[in-house]
C-alpha positions as CSV (number, residue, x, y, z in Angstrom):
1,M,0.0,0.0,0.0
2,P,1.1,3.7,-0.3
3,D,3.6,4.8,2.2
4,R,1.6,6.3,5.2
5,D,1.3,6.3,8.9
6,L,0.1,2.8,9.4
7,F,-0.6,3.3,13.1
8,R,-2.5,6.5,13.5
9,S,-1.1,7.6,16.8
10,E,-2.9,10.9,16.6
11,T,-6.2,9.1,17.4
12,F,-4.5,7.3,20.4
13,R,-3.6,10.2,22.6
14,P,-5.0,10.9,26.0
15,E,-6.9,13.9,24.7
16,T,-9.0,11.6,22.4
17,F,-10.6,9.9,25.3
18,R,-11.4,12.9,27.5
19,P,-15.0,14.2,27.7
20,E,-13.9,17.6,26.3
21,A,-12.8,15.9,23.0
22,I,-16.5,15.2,22.2
23,D,-17.8,17.9,19.9
24,A,-21.1,19.7,20.5
25,E,-22.9,18.0,17.6
26,T,-21.9,14.5,18.7
27,A,-22.8,15.3,22.4
28,A,-26.2,16.5,21.3
29,F,-26.8,13.4,19.1
30,N,-25.9,11.1,21.9
31,A,-28.3,12.9,24.3
32,D,-31.1,12.6,21.8
33,L,-30.3,8.9,21.1
34,A,-30.4,8.3,24.9
35,R,-33.9,9.8,25.0
36,Q,-35.1,7.7,22.1
37,L,-33.7,4.5,23.7
38,A,-35.0,5.2,27.2
39,G,-38.5,4.0,26.4
40,A,-37.6,1.5,23.7
41,P,-38.2,-2.3,24.3
42,R,-35.1,-4.4,24.8
43,N,-34.4,-7.1,22.3
44,E,-33.8,-9.7,25.0
45,D,-37.2,-9.0,26.6
46,R,-39.3,-9.8,23.5
47,P,-39.6,-12.4,20.8
48,I,-36.8,-12.2,18.3
49,D,-39.2,-12.2,15.3
50,V,-40.8,-9.1,16.7
51,A,-37.5,-7.2,16.7
52,R,-36.7,-8.5,13.3
53,R,-40.1,-7.4,11.9
54,E,-39.6,-3.9,13.5
55,R,-36.3,-3.4,11.6
56,E,-37.7,-4.6,8.3
57,S,-40.6,-2.2,8.6
58,G,-38.2,0.7,9.2
59,E,-39.2,1.4,12.8
60,G,-36.8,2.1,15.6
61,V,-33.7,4.3,15.7
62,F,-32.2,3.2,12.4
63,G,-35.2,4.4,10.4
64,P,-36.6,3.2,7.1
65,I,-34.7,0.9,4.8
66,T,-34.1,1.6,1.1
67,L,-33.9,-1.2,-1.5
68,L,-32.0,-0.2,-4.5
69,E,-32.8,-1.4,-8.0
70,Q,-29.1,-1.8,-8.7
71,A,-28.9,-4.7,-6.2
72,V,-28.9,-8.2,-7.7
73,E,-29.5,-11.4,-5.8
74,R,-27.3,-14.4,-6.1
75,R,-27.0,-17.8,-4.4
76,I,-23.9,-19.9,-4.1
77,P,-23.4,-23.4,-2.6
78,G,-22.8,-23.4,1.2
79,P,-22.4,-26.0,3.9
80,G,-26.0,-25.7,5.1
81,G,-27.7,-25.1,1.7
82,E,-27.4,-22.2,-0.6
83,V,-26.0,-18.9,0.7
84,P,-27.8,-15.8,-0.5
85,L,-25.6,-13.0,-1.7
86,R,-26.6,-9.3,-2.5
87,L,-24.4,-7.8,-5.1
88,L,-24.0,-4.0,-5.8
89,V,-21.8,-3.5,-8.8
90,P,-20.9,0.1,-10.1
91,D,-19.8,0.8,-13.7
92,A,-16.1,1.0,-12.7
93,V,-14.8,-2.0,-10.7
94,H,-11.3,-2.1,-9.4
95,G,-11.8,-4.6,-6.6
96,V,-14.5,-6.6,-4.7
97,Y,-15.6,-5.8,-1.2
98,L,-17.0,-8.7,0.8
99,Y,-19.3,-7.2,3.4
100,L,-20.6,-9.1,6.5
101,H,-23.4,-7.3,8.2
102,G,-23.8,-6.7,11.9
103,G,-26.7,-7.5,14.3
104,G,-25.2,-9.6,17.1
105,W,-25.3,-12.7,14.9
106,V,-29.1,-12.6,15.6
107,F,-30.4,-9.6,13.6
108,G,-29.6,-8.0,10.3
109,R,-29.9,-9.0,6.6
110,A,-27.9,-8.4,3.5
111,H,-30.6,-6.0,2.1
112,L,-30.7,-3.6,5.1
113,Q,-27.8,-1.4,4.1
114,D,-28.1,-0.8,0.4
115,D,-27.6,2.9,0.5
116,A,-24.4,2.8,2.6
117,L,-23.0,-0.1,0.5
118,W,-23.9,1.6,-2.8
119,R,-21.9,4.7,-1.7
120,I,-18.9,2.6,-1.0
121,A,-19.4,0.8,-4.3
122,T,-19.5,3.9,-6.4
123,E,-16.9,6.0,-4.4
124,A,-14.4,3.3,-3.8
125,G,-14.9,1.6,-7.3
126,V,-15.7,-1.8,-5.8
127,A,-18.2,-4.5,-6.4
128,V,-20.0,-5.1,-3.1
129,V,-20.9,-8.6,-2.1
130,S,-23.1,-8.7,1.0
131,V,-23.6,-12.1,2.6
132,D,-27.0,-13.1,4.0
133,Y,-25.5,-15.6,6.4
134,R,-27.7,-17.8,8.7
135,L,-28.6,-16.2,12.0
136,A,-28.8,-17.5,15.6
137,P,-30.4,-18.8,17.6
138,E,-32.0,-20.9,14.9
139,H,-28.6,-21.4,13.4
140,P,-26.0,-20.9,16.2
141,Y,-22.2,-21.2,15.8
142,P,-20.7,-22.3,13.5
143,A,-23.5,-21.7,10.9
144,G,-22.9,-18.0,10.3
145,P,-19.1,-18.3,10.1
146,D,-19.5,-21.3,7.8
147,D,-21.6,-19.3,5.4
148,C,-19.2,-16.3,5.4
149,E,-16.3,-18.7,4.8
150,A,-18.2,-20.2,1.8
151,A,-18.7,-16.7,0.3
152,A,-15.0,-16.0,0.7
153,V,-14.0,-19.3,-0.9
154,W,-16.4,-18.6,-3.8
155,L,-14.9,-15.1,-4.3
156,A,-11.4,-16.3,-4.2
157,R,-12.2,-18.8,-7.0
158,N,-14.6,-16.7,-9.0
159,A,-14.0,-13.0,-8.6
160,L,-11.9,-12.6,-11.6
161,A,-14.5,-14.2,-13.8
162,E,-17.5,-12.6,-12.1
163,F,-16.2,-9.0,-11.7
164,G,-13.0,-8.7,-13.8
165,T,-10.7,-8.5,-10.8
166,D,-9.4,-10.7,-8.1
167,R,-8.4,-7.9,-5.7
168,L,-10.5,-8.7,-2.6
169,V,-11.3,-6.5,0.5
170,I,-13.3,-7.8,3.5
171,G,-15.2,-5.8,6.1
172,G,-18.1,-5.5,8.4
173,G,-19.4,-3.8,11.6
174,S,-19.8,-5.2,15.1
175,A,-20.6,-9.0,14.7
176,G,-19.8,-8.5,11.0
177,A,-16.2,-7.4,11.9
178,H,-16.0,-10.4,14.1
179,L,-17.0,-12.7,11.2
180,A,-14.6,-10.8,8.9
181,A,-11.7,-11.6,11.3
182,V,-12.8,-15.2,11.7
183,T,-13.2,-15.6,7.9
184,L,-9.6,-14.3,7.3
185,L,-8.3,-16.9,9.8
186,R,-10.2,-19.7,8.3
187,M,-9.1,-18.7,4.7
188,R,-5.5,-18.8,5.9
189,D,-5.7,-21.9,8.0
190,R,-8.2,-24.1,6.0
191,H,-7.5,-22.9,2.4
192,G,-4.0,-21.5,2.5
193,Y,-5.4,-18.2,1.1
194,T,-3.9,-14.9,2.2
195,G,-4.9,-12.8,-0.8
196,F,-7.2,-10.3,0.8
197,A,-5.8,-6.8,0.2
198,G,-7.5,-5.1,3.2
199,A,-9.8,-5.5,6.1
200,D,-12.3,-2.7,7.0
201,L,-13.2,-3.6,10.7
202,L,-15.8,-1.4,12.5
203,Y,-16.3,-1.6,16.2
204,G,-15.9,-5.4,16.2
205,I,-16.3,-8.0,18.8
206,Y,-13.1,-10.0,19.0
207,D,-13.2,-11.6,22.5
208,L,-16.5,-13.2,23.4
209,S,-15.1,-14.0,26.9
210,M,-15.3,-10.2,27.3
211,T,-12.6,-7.4,27.3
212,P,-12.4,-5.1,30.2
213,S,-14.4,-2.4,28.5
214,Q,-17.3,-4.9,27.9
215,R,-17.1,-6.0,31.6
216,L,-17.2,-2.4,32.8
217,I,-20.1,-1.3,30.7
218,G,-22.1,1.3,32.7
219,R,-25.8,1.5,33.0
220,D,-25.9,4.6,30.8
221,S,-24.3,2.9,27.8
222,L,-26.1,3.5,24.5
223,V,-27.1,0.9,22.0
224,I,-25.6,-2.1,23.8
225,D,-24.8,-2.9,27.5
226,A,-23.5,-5.9,29.5
227,R,-26.9,-7.5,29.6
228,S,-27.5,-7.2,25.9
229,M,-24.0,-8.5,25.1
230,A,-24.4,-11.6,27.3
231,W,-27.8,-12.3,25.6
232,F,-26.2,-12.1,22.1
233,Y,-23.4,-14.4,23.2
234,D,-25.9,-16.9,24.6
235,Q,-27.8,-17.0,21.3
236,F,-24.6,-17.3,19.2
237,V,-22.4,-19.6,21.2
238,P,-24.5,-21.2,23.9
239,T,-22.1,-24.0,24.7
240,Q,-18.7,-23.3,23.0
241,D,-15.5,-22.3,24.8
242,R,-15.6,-18.6,24.2
243,R,-11.9,-18.3,24.1
244,D,-11.6,-20.8,21.2
245,T,-9.8,-18.9,18.5
246,D,-12.6,-19.6,16.0
247,V,-15.0,-17.9,18.4
248,S,-12.8,-15.1,19.8
249,P,-10.1,-14.2,17.1
250,L,-8.3,-11.9,19.5
251,H,-6.8,-15.1,20.9
252,A,-5.6,-16.5,17.5
253,E,-2.3,-16.4,15.9
254,L,-2.5,-13.4,13.6
255,A,0.3,-13.7,11.2
256,D,-0.3,-13.2,7.5
257,M,-3.3,-10.9,7.9
258,P,-4.0,-8.1,5.4
259,P,-3.7,-4.4,6.1
260,A,-6.5,-3.4,8.4
261,L,-8.4,-0.3,9.4
262,F,-9.9,-0.5,12.9
263,T,-12.7,2.1,13.5
264,V,-14.3,2.6,16.9
265,G,-15.8,5.4,19.0
266,T,-14.8,6.3,22.5
267,Q,-18.3,5.7,23.9
268,D,-18.5,2.2,22.6
269,P,-18.4,-0.6,25.1
270,L,-16.4,-2.7,22.6
271,L,-13.6,-0.1,22.5
272,D,-11.0,-2.4,24.1
273,D,-11.8,-5.0,21.4
274,S,-10.5,-2.7,18.7
275,L,-7.6,-1.3,20.7
276,F,-6.4,-4.9,21.7
277,M,-7.0,-6.4,18.3
278,C,-5.2,-3.6,16.4
279,A,-2.2,-3.9,18.8
280,R,-2.0,-7.7,18.3
281,W,-2.5,-7.3,14.5
282,I,0.6,-5.0,14.4
283,A,2.6,-7.2,16.8
284,A,2.1,-10.2,14.4
285,G,3.8,-8.2,11.7
286,N,0.8,-6.9,9.8
287,E,-0.1,-3.3,8.9
288,A,-3.0,-1.6,10.6
289,E,-4.5,1.8,11.2
290,L,-6.5,2.7,14.3
291,A,-9.1,5.4,14.0
292,V,-10.7,6.3,17.3
293,Y,-13.6,8.8,17.2
294,P,-14.4,10.9,20.3
295,G,-18.0,10.4,21.4
296,G,-18.8,7.6,18.9
297,V,-21.3,5.2,20.2
298,H,-21.7,1.6,19.0
299,G,-22.7,1.6,15.4
300,F,-22.2,5.4,15.1
301,T,-21.2,5.1,11.4
302,N,-24.9,4.1,10.6
303,F,-26.2,7.6,11.7
304,A,-26.0,11.1,10.2
305,G,-23.6,13.8,11.3
306,S,-20.0,15.0,10.8
307,L,-18.5,12.3,13.0
308,P,-20.0,9.3,11.0
309,R,-19.3,11.1,7.8
310,R,-15.5,11.5,8.6
311,A,-15.3,7.9,9.7
312,N,-17.1,6.7,6.5
313,E,-14.9,8.8,4.3
314,Q,-11.8,7.3,5.8
315,R,-13.1,3.9,5.4
316,T,-14.0,4.5,1.7
317,E,-10.5,5.9,1.1
318,F,-9.0,2.8,2.7
319,I,-11.1,0.4,0.7
320,A,-10.4,2.2,-2.6
321,E,-6.6,2.1,-1.9
322,A,-6.6,-1.5,-0.9
323,A,-8.8,-2.4,-4.0
324,R,-6.3,-0.9,-6.3
325,E,-3.3,-2.7,-4.8
326,R,-2.4,-6.2,-6.0
327,V,-1.3,-8.8,-3.4
328,E,0.1,-12.2,-4.0
329,A,-2.1,-15.1,-2.6
């Protein structure tokens, strides 16, 4: 990749984590979000299908969804049947971005972020392949990771024929970042493939046995808290050893990973996951950037405002640069 500061130390200074670093716009947004969430039902206190229907109908804090006519549905063979893919392909394609959605392994679908993925597709010049992997608790571990692995294997074999390029970037947010890290490790260890050119990892979960910031989540935490995280883990990995490296990639040997951009906000209970994973990524001899955003809550890049805009612009730049660099598999 181009010569650059691979560890962005300017985002890892004491000032970044102090309350005064949070700008007025972000503080106002967080206060408004707290008011919206104060009376909202908790996912763990209601049937899962009710929460899923709410998101599909556009209710709740994330607002209405937009289904773009540019999106094309595909299905590929998978370990548990066909794996649905949602493709967003711009006119100019320099690489392919394999996107794994978030939602705690329980919620989310490939079609719920068309707008955001189309912006990445057109601005970074990448074909986006979004994976509709199986969800827990109906399909607990390892179903979701297995589907993501199948999509990565399919791309490694078919991207050149399908999209005219074999330059691959992987990414995702929250549980999607976890699945991206697990997929990279599986591709290296099970298939001998280390050809991904970059990893765009947003506020990921890398230690399901809980990092300190997860354990110390306060009652005033926005979006997720200790109770909700424990519930998500129970749905996804009800019986597994949560320090198993296929479950918690923070504990894995991380050699031969691609350049990565770790994005996280200071108000995110998963802050330590990104701080620790980025440090281990670099210590294993890989390249990484750490982008920490003052006041950013979990999932902050999905909302409007100058802070999410800056973060998403940096992500798009990273994806575009990675997609234009050839790496040897």
